[in-house]
C-alpha positions as CSV (number, residue, x, y, z in Angstrom):
1,M,-18.2,-11.9,7.4
2,K,-18.0,-14.7,4.6
3,S,-15.7,-17.8,5.2
4,T,-15.1,-21.5,3.9
5,H,-12.3,-24.0,4.6
6,R,-12.7,-25.6,1.3
7,G,-9.8,-24.9,-1.4
8,I,-8.6,-21.5,-3.0
9,T,-8.0,-21.3,-6.3
10,A,-6.4,-17.5,-7.9
11,V,-6.0,-16.4,-11.3
12,G,-4.1,-13.2,-12.0
13,G,-2.9,-10.9,-14.7
14,W,-0.7,-7.5,-15.4
15,T,-1.4,-4.3,-18.1
16,E,0.2,-1.0,-18.0
17,I,-1.2,2.5,-17.3
18,T,1.4,4.6,-18.3
19,P,-0.5,7.8,-19.2
20,P,-0.9,7.9,-23.5
21,K,-0.1,11.5,-23.7
22,P,1.4,14.3,-21.6
23,C,-0.6,15.0,-18.3
24,P,0.1,16.1,-14.7
25,L,1.3,14.5,-12.0
26,F,0.0,13.5,-8.5
27,G,1.8,13.5,-4.8
28,Y,3.3,17.5,-5.0
29,N,1.9,20.8,-4.8
30,D,4.0,22.3,-7.5
31,R,3.7,20.7,-10.5
32,P,0.9,21.8,-12.2
33,E,2.6,21.3,-15.8
34,P,2.2,18.0,-17.7
35,Y,5.3,15.6,-17.0
36,E,8.7,15.9,-19.3
37,I,9.7,12.2,-19.5
38,I,8.8,8.3,-18.8
39,L,11.6,6.4,-16.7
40,D,9.5,3.4,-16.3
41,P,6.0,2.2,-17.4
42,L,3.4,2.2,-15.1
43,E,1.3,-0.8,-14.0
44,A,-2.1,-2.3,-12.6
45,N,-1.4,-5.8,-11.5
46,A,-4.4,-8.2,-10.2
47,V,-5.4,-11.6,-8.5
48,L,-8.7,-13.1,-8.5
49,V,-8.6,-15.2,-5.2
50,E,-12.0,-17.2,-4.9
51,S,-13.4,-20.3,-3.0
52,D,-17.0,-21.5,-3.0
53,A,-18.0,-18.8,-0.4
54,A,-16.3,-15.6,-1.1
55,R,-14.2,-13.7,-3.6
56,I,-11.7,-10.9,-4.0
57,F,-10.0,-9.0,-6.6
58,L,-6.4,-8.0,-5.2
59,V,-5.7,-4.8,-7.7
60,S,-2.2,-3.0,-6.8
61,L,-2.0,0.4,-9.0
62,D,1.1,2.3,-9.3
63,T,-0.6,5.3,-8.1
64,L,-0.2,8.0,-4.9
65,Y,-3.8,7.3,-4.0
66,P,-6.7,4.6,-5.5
67,S,-10.1,6.9,-4.5
68,R,-13.7,5.5,-4.1
69,E,-14.6,7.8,-7.7
70,F,-12.2,5.4,-9.2
71,L,-13.9,2.0,-7.5
72,E,-17.6,3.1,-8.8
73,S,-16.3,4.1,-11.8
74,L,-14.3,0.3,-12.4
75,R,-17.3,-1.4,-10.8
76,A,-19.5,0.6,-13.7
77,R,-17.7,-0.4,-16.2
78,L,-17.0,-4.1,-15.3
79,S,-19.3,-6.6,-17.7
80,P,-22.6,-7.6,-16.2
81,R,-21.6,-10.9,-15.4
82,I,-18.4,-10.5,-12.6
83,L,-21.3,-7.9,-11.0
84,L,-18.7,-6.9,-8.5
85,E,-19.8,-5.9,-4.7
86,P,-17.8,-3.0,-3.5
87,D,-15.9,-5.8,-0.6
88,E,-14.9,-8.1,-3.8
89,I,-12.2,-5.6,-4.9
90,L,-9.3,-3.8,-3.1
91,L,-7.6,-1.8,-4.3
92,A,-4.1,-1.1,-3.2
93,A,-2.0,2.4,-4.2
94,S,1.4,1.9,-4.2
95,H,2.5,5.6,-3.5
96,T,4.4,6.4,-6.4
97,H,4.9,10.5,-6.9
98,G,5.5,9.8,-10.3
99,A,1.8,9.1,-11.6
100,P,-1.2,11.2,-12.2
101,A,-4.0,11.5,-10.2
102,L,-6.8,8.1,-9.7
103,D,-8.3,10.5,-6.9
104,P,-10.2,13.8,-7.4
105,R,-10.6,14.8,-3.8
106,K,-7.4,16.5,-3.7
107,P,-6.1,19.5,-5.6
108,G,-3.7,20.7,-3.5
109,I,-1.3,18.0,-4.8
110,G,-1.7,18.1,-8.3
111,V,-4.0,18.6,-11.4
112,F,-6.6,16.0,-11.8
113,S,-6.5,14.8,-15.2
114,E,-10.2,13.1,-16.7
115,E,-9.0,11.8,-19.5
116,Y,-6.2,9.7,-17.5
117,F,-8.8,9.0,-15.1
118,S,-11.3,7.5,-17.7
119,F,-8.1,5.6,-19.1
120,A,-7.0,3.8,-16.3
121,V,-10.7,2.9,-15.5
122,E,-10.8,1.2,-18.7
123,A,-7.6,-0.4,-18.6
124,V,-8.2,-1.6,-15.5
125,A,-11.5,-3.0,-16.0
126,K,-10.6,-4.9,-19.4
127,L,-7.9,-6.3,-16.9
128,L,-10.1,-7.8,-14.4
129,S,-12.4,-9.1,-16.8
130,D,-9.6,-11.0,-18.5
131,I,-8.9,-12.6,-15.6
132,D,-12.3,-13.4,-14.7
133,R,-12.5,-15.1,-18.1
134,C,-9.3,-17.3,-17.8
135,E,-9.5,-21.0,-15.8
136,R,-8.9,-20.6,-12.6
137,V,-5.8,-23.0,-10.4
138,S,-6.0,-24.6,-7.3
139,V,-3.7,-22.9,-5.2
140,V,-1.7,-22.9,-1.8
141,P,-0.5,-19.8,-0.1
142,R,2.8,-19.5,1.4
143,Y,4.9,-16.5,3.0
144,S,8.3,-15.9,4.2
145,E,9.4,-11.9,5.6
146,T,13.1,-10.7,5.0
147,E,14.2,-6.9,6.4
148,A,15.8,-4.0,4.4
149,D,17.5,-0.8,6.0
150,L,15.4,1.4,3.1
151,G,13.8,4.1,5.3
152,I,14.1,6.5,7.9
153,N,11.9,8.9,9.9
154,R,11.0,12.3,8.7
155,R,9.6,13.8,11.6
156,K,11.8,15.1,13.9
157,V,11.1,17.1,17.2
158,V,12.9,20.0,18.1
159,S,12.5,22.3,21.0
160,S,12.7,26.0,20.3
161,P,15.9,27.5,22.9
162,R,13.8,31.1,23.3
163,N,10.7,29.6,25.2
164,G,11.3,25.8,24.8
165,R,8.2,24.7,22.7
166,K,8.3,22.0,20.8
167,R,7.7,21.4,16.8
168,C,7.8,19.0,14.7
169,L,10.3,19.0,11.1
170,L,9.8,17.4,7.9
171,A,13.6,16.1,8.9
172,P,15.5,13.1,9.3
173,N,15.1,11.1,12.9
174,P,17.0,8.3,13.0
175,E,15.8,7.5,16.6
176,G,12.3,7.3,15.0
177,V,10.0,4.4,14.2
178,V,10.8,2.7,11.4
179,D,9.3,-1.3,9.9
180,R,12.2,-2.5,8.4
181,R,10.1,-5.6,7.7
182,I,9.2,-6.6,4.2
183,P,6.7,-9.6,4.1
184,F,5.9,-11.7,1.0
185,V,2.7,-13.7,-0.2
186,G,2.5,-16.0,-2.7
187,F,-0.2,-18.4,-4.3
188,Y,1.3,-21.3,-5.5
189,G,-0.5,-23.4,-8.4
190,P,0.0,-27.3,-8.4
191,D,2.9,-27.4,-10.6
192,G,4.7,-25.9,-7.7
193,R,5.4,-22.6,-9.4
194,P,3.4,-19.5,-8.3
195,V,0.4,-17.8,-9.6
196,A,0.6,-14.4,-8.4
197,L,3.2,-12.3,-5.3
198,L,2.5,-9.6,-3.4
199,W,4.9,-8.0,-1.2
200,S,5.3,-4.9,0.7
201,A,7.6,-1.9,1.6
202,A,6.9,0.5,4.3
203,C,8.8,3.5,3.0
204,H,8.1,6.5,0.8
205,P,8.6,5.8,-2.8
206,V,10.2,8.8,-3.9
207,T,14.0,7.8,-4.9
208,A,13.9,9.7,-8.4
209,T,15.5,13.0,-8.2
210,N,13.6,14.1,-11.8
211,R,9.9,15.0,-10.1
212,R,8.8,16.3,-13.4
213,A,9.2,12.1,-14.7
214,V,6.5,9.3,-15.0
215,T,8.1,6.4,-13.2
216,A,6.4,3.5,-10.5
217,D,9.8,4.2,-8.4
218,Y,11.2,1.3,-6.4
219,P,7.9,-0.8,-6.3
220,G,8.2,-1.1,-10.1
221,W,11.8,-1.9,-10.2
222,G,11.1,-4.5,-7.0
223,R,8.2,-5.9,-9.9
224,K,10.6,-6.6,-12.3
225,R,13.7,-7.6,-10.3
226,L,10.8,-10.4,-8.8
227,R,9.7,-11.1,-12.3
228,K,13.4,-12.6,-13.2
229,S,13.1,-15.1,-10.7
230,A,9.2,-16.1,-11.2
231,G,8.8,-15.6,-14.4
232,F,7.6,-12.6,-16.8
233,G,4.6,-12.8,-16.7
234,I,3.9,-13.2,-13.5
235,P,1.5,-10.5,-11.7
236,V,3.4,-8.9,-8.7
237,L,1.5,-6.6,-6.4
238,F,3.3,-4.1,-4.4
239,L,1.2,-3.1,-1.3
240,Q,2.4,0.1,0.4
241,G,3.6,-0.9,4.2
242,F,2.7,1.8,7.0
243,S,4.9,4.9,5.9
244,G,3.2,7.6,6.6
245,D,6.3,9.2,8.3
246,V,8.7,7.2,6.7
247,R,10.9,7.8,3.3
248,P,14.4,6.5,1.7
249,N,17.1,7.3,3.5
250,A,19.2,9.4,1.6
251,V,20.6,12.7,4.1
252,S,22.7,15.3,3.7
253,A,26.1,14.9,5.2
254,D,25.5,16.6,8.4
255,G,22.4,14.0,8.9
256,M,20.3,17.2,9.0
257,A,17.9,17.3,6.1
258,F,16.6,15.1,3.6
259,A,19.2,15.4,0.1
260,P,18.7,14.1,-3.0
261,F,20.8,10.6,-4.2
262,T,23.9,10.5,-4.6
263,P,24.9,7.8,-8.2
264,E,26.7,6.1,-5.4
265,G,23.9,6.4,-2.8
266,R,21.4,5.1,-4.8
267,R,22.9,2.4,-6.5
268,G,23.7,1.0,-2.6
269,W,20.1,1.8,-1.9
270,F,18.9,-0.3,-4.1
271,E,21.0,-3.0,-4.0
272,R,19.6,-3.2,-0.7
273,L,16.4,-3.6,-1.6
274,G,17.4,-6.4,-4.3
275,T,19.4,-8.3,-1.8
276,A,16.1,-8.6,0.7
277,L,13.8,-9.6,-2.7
278,E,16.0,-12.1,-4.0
279,R,16.0,-13.7,0.0
280,G,12.5,-13.8,0.5
281,F,11.7,-15.5,-2.8
282,R,14.1,-17.7,-2.4
283,E,12.5,-18.6,1.1
284,L,9.2,-18.8,-0.1
285,E,10.1,-21.3,-2.9
286,R,12.4,-23.4,-0.1
287,H,9.4,-23.2,2.2
288,G,7.1,-24.4,-0.6
289,R,9.9,-27.2,-1.1
290,D,10.1,-28.8,2.5
291,G,6.2,-28.7,2.6
292,G,6.3,-27.0,6.3
293,R,4.0,-25.1,8.0
294,R,4.0,-21.8,6.1
295,S,3.0,-23.8,3.2
296,A,-0.5,-25.2,5.2
297,G,-3.9,-24.1,5.5
298,D,-7.3,-23.5,2.6
299,A,-8.9,-21.4,4.9
300,F,-10.6,-18.2,3.4
301,A,-12.5,-15.2,4.9
302,L,-13.1,-11.7,4.1
303,R,-13.7,-9.0,6.4
304,T,-14.6,-4.9,6.0
305,E,-15.0,-2.5,8.7
306,S,-15.9,1.1,8.2
307,M,-15.6,4.1,10.8
308,P,-17.2,7.2,10.3
309,L,-14.3,10.1,9.4
310,R,-16.2,11.9,12.3
311,D,-15.1,10.0,14.6
312,F,-11.7,11.4,14.8
313,L,-12.1,14.3,12.4
314,T,-13.7,17.4,12.1
315,G,-14.9,19.8,9.3
316,P,-17.0,19.8,6.5
317,D,-14.7,17.1,4.3
318,A,-15.2,14.6,7.3
319,D,-18.0,13.2,5.4
320,A,-16.8,9.8,4.6
321,A,-15.4,6.7,6.0
322,L,-12.8,5.2,7.2
323,R,-12.7,1.3,6.0
324,V,-10.3,-1.6,7.2
325,R,-10.2,-4.6,5.2
326,R,-8.7,-7.7,6.3
327,I,-8.4,-10.7,4.0
328,D,-7.5,-14.3,5.6
329,C,-5.8,-16.8,3.4
330,G,-4.5,-19.7,4.5
331,P,-1.6,-18.9,6.9
332,V,-1.9,-15.2,5.8
333,T,-3.8,-12.1,6.4
334,I,-3.8,-8.8,4.9
335,F,-4.7,-5.7,7.3
336,G,-5.3,-2.8,4.4
337,I,-6.6,0.9,6.0
338,G,-7.9,3.5,3.6
339,A,-4.9,5.7,5.7
340,E,-1.1,6.3,5.6
341,P,-0.3,5.4,9.1
342,V,2.6,6.4,10.3
343,A,5.2,3.6,11.2
344,S,4.5,2.9,15.4
345,Y,0.7,1.6,14.0
346,S,2.6,-0.8,12.4
347,E,4.2,-2.0,15.9
348,L,1.0,-1.6,17.6
349,L,-1.4,-4.1,14.8
350,L,1.6,-6.9,15.1
351,E,1.6,-6.7,19.0
352,T,-2.6,-6.5,18.9
353,F,-2.8,-9.2,15.7
354,R,-0.4,-12.1,17.4
355,K,-2.0,-11.5,20.7
356,E,-5.4,-12.4,18.9
357,S,-4.0,-15.3,16.8
358,G,-1.8,-17.0,19.2
359,G,1.2,-16.0,16.5
360,D,-0.2,-18.5,14.3
361,R,-0.7,-15.9,11.5
362,F,1.5,-14.0,9.1
363,L,0.3,-10.6,8.8
364,L,0.9,-8.4,5.8
365,P,-0.3,-4.7,7.0
366,A,-0.9,-2.2,4.0
367,G,-1.9,1.3,4.2
368,C,-2.8,3.3,1.0
369,I,-6.0,1.0,0.1
370,D,-9.5,1.9,-1.2
371,D,-10.1,5.6,-0.4
372,V,-7.1,7.1,1.4
373,F,-8.1,10.4,3.5
374,G,-4.6,11.5,4.5
375,Y,-2.4,10.4,7.3
376,L,-3.3,8.7,10.3
377,P,-1.2,9.9,13.3
378,R,-0.3,9.0,16.6
379,N,-1.9,10.7,19.9
380,T,2.5,12.0,20.8
381,D,2.3,13.2,16.8
382,L,-0.6,15.5,17.5
383,E,1.0,17.0,20.4
384,N,4.1,17.5,18.7
385,G,2.5,18.8,15.5
386,G,3.7,18.7,12.1
387,Y,2.8,17.9,8.6
388,E,1.3,14.3,9.4
389,A,-0.2,15.8,12.3
390,G,-2.5,17.8,10.5
391,E,-0.7,20.0,8.2
392,F,-1.1,18.1,5.4
393,F,-5.1,19.0,5.5
394,E,-4.2,22.4,4.3
395,V,-1.7,21.5,1.4
396,F,-3.9,18.4,0.5
397,G,-6.7,21.2,-0.4
398,V,-9.1,19.3,2.1
399,N,-11.4,21.1,4.9
400,A,-10.7,18.9,7.7
401,R,-8.5,18.9,11.4
402,F,-7.9,16.0,13.8
403,R,-10.0,16.0,17.0
404,K,-7.7,15.8,20.4
405,N,-7.5,12.3,21.2
406,V,-7.5,10.2,17.5
407,E,-6.1,6.6,19.2
408,E,-9.6,7.2,21.7
409,A,-11.3,6.4,18.2
410,I,-9.0,4.5,16.1
411,V,-7.3,1.8,18.3
412,P,-10.4,0.3,19.3
413,F,-11.2,-0.1,16.1
414,I,-8.2,-1.9,14.9
415,Q,-8.5,-4.4,17.8
416,Q,-12.0,-5.0,16.8
417,T,-10.9,-5.8,13.3
418,C,-7.6,-7.6,14.7
419,A,-10.3,-9.6,17.1
420,S,-10.6,-13.7,16.3
421,H,-13.5,-14.8,14.2
422,S,-14.9,-17.8,13.0
């Protein structure tokens, strides 16, 4: 653990990572051909947060998953004077399904383009090098939170009429767990303006009706909306929440299946998101002017914990580690995990963290960071089966499976990382 109670500085920026030429997209197993159209640009947004004792680059990428291969290639391409340790950079994927792959180890959900991978490495390396050359600004972290009705749980457990055996379908489940929180974090400079904004939502970015199109999906739309208020040049980092079993709430008329958005439905969905973003940003600004507790504190600490995947997986491809990252910055904690956790893990994390911190810290949970092995289900999900409970391994082209009691390993691991520290 590295920690300090001195002042925090930050500097940030962003760049495009839209593919310069047609290539396949990543996220579905039926798109081997190059994309057909670019609906909106893909971006990498980053902020360097530092104190005298610690530093970290937070990097948000419009991609399905980051990967350890991308991180290693990125570190190799950075200027020697930066000399980033692996724990001094956090890669967060927006989880858009409308971008090329940055993960070469999941062949079942898209054709990997080495050319695009190299292009993205070069673009992000240049961005981080340019940021590192910029003057740091003393900042105060602020936070706010709102809610929006954007998602619906997609695990529908049904019983066979013949033998009563249960099985899980990828279908709308209005009674299933959904995290409707939309948390915001802002790093504000001495002039009262944000140096960088972070926000999160727990919902798969799959609103686009054209699956052959390049798109940042709603994280890109939200970024553009926030820049209208905060300034065009500002980096806006999106961190995907615990959305493993949650997708946009566009369903068929009878509510039994998912359906593409109608034009009216899509418009209403984005209006709800836009209202939530405006409300959250206004609260960030208001608490800064009020000088309340939400803009206090200058503690800065980094923590990384790792667990072998073999603690809860079996198979030849269970040879890596699950990484959890905890970043304490003033009154804010960012808690990231290298997986797609189902939504109920958000409830578990919030409850655990509230007990450990006494309710004095603001939590922003993030999935899809650094290196993602796949979905992270609960024990009840394993009992009911279904895509997130293990069927995804075959689809991804990954040779692994879950052990029977995944929570026996995962829950203590989360609690350990949530534990109070000095």
